[in-house]
C-alpha positions, 0 to 999 in steps of 0.5 A: 222363873216364877217361884211355886207356892204350895198351899195346904191345910192341916188339922188335928188327926192321927197322921199315919205313915204311908207311901203316897204314889203319884204316877211313877213317883213315890214318897213315904211320909205321915203328911201328904204335903211332904209328898207333894213337896217331893213331887212338885219341888215348891219354893215355899209352903203356906199352911192353913191350920187351926190353933190346936193343929199349930200346937199339936201337929205343926212341929212334926209337920214342919220337920217332915218338909225339906229343910231348905223350904220356906214354911209359912203357917197361917192361922184359920178358924175351925169353920164352924159357921158361915162367917168362919168359912168366909174368913178361911176363904179370905185368909187363903186368897190373901196369901196369894198375889196376882201372877203367882204360880200356886199348887194345892195339896187338899188332903189334910184338915177339917172336912170343909177344908178340901172343899174350900181349897178347891173353891179357892183354887177356882176363884184364884184362877179366874178372879186373881189371874193366878196360875194353878199348877196342880191340885193334889189329893192323897186318898188315904181312905182307899190306901192299899193296907196289904202293903207295908207301909200302906200305899196311898194313891195321890190324885191329881184334881187339876183337870177339874179346873179345866172342866170348870173352864170349859163350863164357863167358856161354854156358858159364855158362848151360849149367852153372848156368842163369844167363842174365844174362851172355847177356842183358846181351850182347844188351842190349849190342847196343843194339837195341830191336827186338821180336825181341831183346827177345823173346830176352832175355825167353826167356833170362830165363824159362829162367834163372829157371825153372831156378834156381827149379826150375820144370820146367813153366815151364822146359819151356815157355820152352825150347820157344821158346829156339832160334827166339828166339835164331836170330831175335836173331842175324839182328837183331844181325848176330852172326858166324854160325859162332861164334854158331851154335856157342854157340847150339847148345850152349845149346839142346842143354842146355835143349831136353832139358828141354822136354816138354809133356803132349801129347807123352806123360807119359812124355816129361815124366818123362824130361825132368824126369829129365834136369833132375835129372841136370843139377842134380846134375852142376852141384852144385845139390843143393837143386834136384835133391832138390826135383825128385826128390821131385816126380818120384817122386810123378809117376812113381808116379801115372803107373805107376798109369795116372793123369794127374799133370798133372791133379791138384791139390796136395791129391790129390798130397800127401794121396793119393799122397805119403802113400801112398808114405810108408805103403808105406815105413812098412809095409815098415819095421815088418815086411817079413813082414807088409807087407800087413797093416801097409799096410792099417792105414795110414790114408794108404794108405786115401786111395788108390782101391781100384784103385790099392791093388790094383795096387800090391799085386798088380801091382807087383813086389817090385823096384818096391816096394823101389826106391820105398821106398829112393828115398823114404827117401833123399829124406826123409833128404837133403832133411831134411839140406839143410833144416837148412842145417848147423845141426845138431850132427852136420851133415855136410860138403858132400862127404858130403851130395853122396855121400849124395845120389848113393848114396841118391837118384840111384842108386835114382831111376835104377834106378826110372826104368829099371824103369818105362822112363822113362830 
């Protein structure tokens, strides 16, 4: 069993006797950490205190603690400037090792000490893999003075760390699509109910679909996300307001990618466009470029008045994708004779006669040029990414990102605007 360390602070003050109350437990003492020792049974106490507190208060404080407990005083400055605050932060973090089990009592000390203690607890939990068992605070200012001795509530602030975990998990999910931390927090509730299990499964489905660039699966799962998370919140009894805000942020991000064909193919294309932008904004360029190519093909099929959701892979690739390449090659060979060169392209003939006539007669020069620019950009960037830097003249990641923005995303947005899909 890992020993439990209690970390606490001590300043110079008129410490009065009071009965600290934590749930059904009570303990009367002048010092809140003594009550925390009674409640938590730690193996040792590390006390961060100023030089004046060590001279004037520490002896009485130590006597209030159980005799068999190890007490380790750690001098800290007053925290009168930013440098000293960081020094306190460093001293506290140095007192803990990765894997330690720690509790905090942040009742005493100078005004900045409780805040520092809470921030250190957050840092240790996420940055040092330290298990934070409890964060206790004796609210002496709201004690019941009618009782003798006065009764002071001991607040358990550990749930604040859970809230921060939820915030970090929601932020990670919203920015990367990785829902594992959120799913783990749902697991932490130890609920085996079908409602919570369903929420975890939906989170996982959304996450995998986003990470693997599966927009149709993502759309389907995102449709269920809001209701499933709302049901799980009720089941787990999460604090309403904070959880609502986090849930709303997650739902706001991913609901934008939810659009089924029965809502209109233009809505599906618009949702995929938003997903491409999300990938790009969050530096997931491989997914962005992969979906950009499929979006381009879908957009061409839609522009020709056809239903891309009904086409099989062969029809998409052999007919429309090849035809786009034909348009690009014909324009490259001789712009002045584009029609002649286009008709000579074998892949061009795979399109229906109606589709060929629409492209040649109905599409504006701006449409064709923007499509050609987009097609060229996608081919170039995808080829660059596919080699994973294994080329003698490989571009830096920064140049790849710039190239993707200028040669793919810019013409893609332009084409979406021309075809009213943005």
